[in-house]
C-alpha positions in Angstrom: -2.2 55.7 22.6 -3.3 59.0 24.1 -6.5 60.5 25.3 -7.7 64.0 24.2 -5.2 64.3 21.3 -5.2 67.8 19.9 -6.3 68.3 16.3 -6.3 71.5 14.2 -8.9 71.6 11.4 -8.4 74.9 9.5 -8.6 77.6 12.1 -10.4 75.5 14.6 -8.7 73.5 17.4 -10.3 70.3 18.6 -9.4 67.1 20.4 -10.0 63.5 19.3 -11.0 61.4 22.4 -8.6 58.6 21.7 -5.7 58.5 19.2 -3.6 55.3 18.6 -0.3 55.8 16.8 1.6 53.6 14.4 5.3 53.0 14.7 6.1 56.2 12.8 4.2 58.4 15.2 1.2 59.0 12.9 -2.4 58.6 14.1 -3.5 55.1 12.9 -6.9 55.1 14.7 -9.0 58.0 15.8 -11.8 57.3 18.2 -14.7 59.6 19.2 -16.3 58.4 22.4 -19.8 59.3 23.6 -21.9 58.4 26.7 -24.0 55.2 26.5 -27.2 57.2 26.2 -25.9 59.1 23.2 -27.1 57.7 19.9 -24.4 57.1 17.3 -25.9 59.2 14.5 -24.6 61.2 11.5 -23.5 64.2 13.7 -21.2 61.9 15.7 -19.8 60.4 12.5 -19.4 63.9 11.1 -17.4 64.9 14.1 -14.8 62.1 13.7 -14.8 62.8 9.9 -14.0 66.4 10.5 -10.9 65.5 12.6 -9.9 63.1 9.9 -9.5 66.0 7.5 -6.4 66.9 9.5 -5.3 63.4 10.5 -5.9 61.3 7.3 -5.6 58.2 9.4 -6.4 54.7 8.1 -9.0 53.8 10.8 -11.9 55.9 12.3 -14.2 54.8 15.1 -17.1 56.1 17.1 -18.4 54.3 20.2 -20.9 54.9 23.0 -19.7 51.8 24.9 -22.7 49.8 23.7 -22.3 50.2 19.9 -19.4 50.9 17.6 -19.0 52.1 14.1 -15.7 51.7 12.3 -14.3 52.9 9.0 -11.2 51.9 7.2 -9.4 53.9 4.5 -9.1 52.0 1.3 -6.2 52.2 -1.2 -8.1 54.8 -3.2 -8.1 57.1 -0.1 -11.9 56.7 0.6 -13.1 55.7 4.1 -15.6 52.9 4.0 -17.5 51.1 6.8 -15.6 48.1 8.2 -18.1 45.4 9.1 -15.7 42.9 10.6 -15.2 45.0 13.8 -17.7 44.0 16.6 -20.6 46.4 16.5 -22.2 45.8 19.8 -21.5 44.4 23.2 -23.4 41.7 25.0 
């Protein structure tokens, strides 16, 4: 697991906040983290989805520490919401 993992999307360089790797060294989980007061809206989801264009990882997550949203890539290659992951704290 690393913080601030570099990601290149087309001509643009970015950084995913947290990257967890599988045993083959590929990103298995990409996490975009926001401050607790930041609402997890479509723009935050779009940010992690943009990085996934370069990563193609099986799990995506956004979190503000209070709420989480998680997506899992299905066998057909499409990321779908994964409801089994805890979505809020407390």
